[in-house]
N, C-alpha and C positions, 0 to 999 in steps of 0.2 A: 667290873669289866676286866677281862684278861689284859695283862700288860701290853700285849701286841695288838689289841683291838683299837682301831681308829675311831674317833668320834664320828657320829652320823652327821653328814652334811645336809644342808638344805637341798642341794642338787640331788642327792640320793633319795630323799623323801619325795621330792617332786617327780622324779623318774618312776619311783615305786607307785605313786598315786596315778600317774598316767597309765602305767601298765595295768593297775587295778581297773581303771575305767575301760581300757581296751579289752581285757579279759572278761569283764562283766558283759560287754557287748557280744563277745564270741559265744557265750552261752554254753550249752552242754556239749558242743562240738570241739571243745578245747583239747588239744593234744595232751595226753597224760604226762609226757616228759616235760612239756612246757609248764603244766600246772605244778608238777613237782619242783621245778626250778623256781617258780614264783613263790611257792610256800617256803622253800629253803631260804630265799632272799628275805621273805617276811620274818621268818624266825631269827635270822641273823640281825636284821635291822632292829627288831624289837628287843633282842638280847643286848645289843649294843646300847640302845636307848636306856634300857633298864640299868645298865652299868653306869651310864652317865647320870641318870636321874636318881637312882638309889632308893626310890620309894617302894614300899611293899606292893602297891598297886601296879607299878611298872614291872616289878619282878613277876607278879602273878600273870600279867598279860604275856610277858615273854615266855613264861613256863607253859602257858596254854598254847602258844604258837609252836613251841618245841614239841609238845605232845601231839598237836595236829600233824606236824611233820612226821613224827614217828609212826603215827597211825596210817598216814598216807603211804609211807615207805612200805609198811607191812602189807597194806592192801594191794599195792602195786606188785608185790612179790608173790602174791597168791595167784593160783590159776583161776580163770574165769569160773563163775558159779555154774555155767552150763557144761563145764568139763572140756571145753574146746581149748 
């Protein structure tokens, strides 16, 4: 974990899980910017947890979250498939 990273708190995890539930209920109509912010938060939390935990499994999960974020950023920067 970087020296300036704060440990993940129970409150952060609770808020993240509440947002997960809310966004799951939103379904496919979720705002792309809100989805990106959620995935950024997910990647940050999991990276910080991996820094605290230090196991290979935690690092692998954090890496997968960062890769998901990178893919989403790339996808959102591309023009729509219909050319609009």
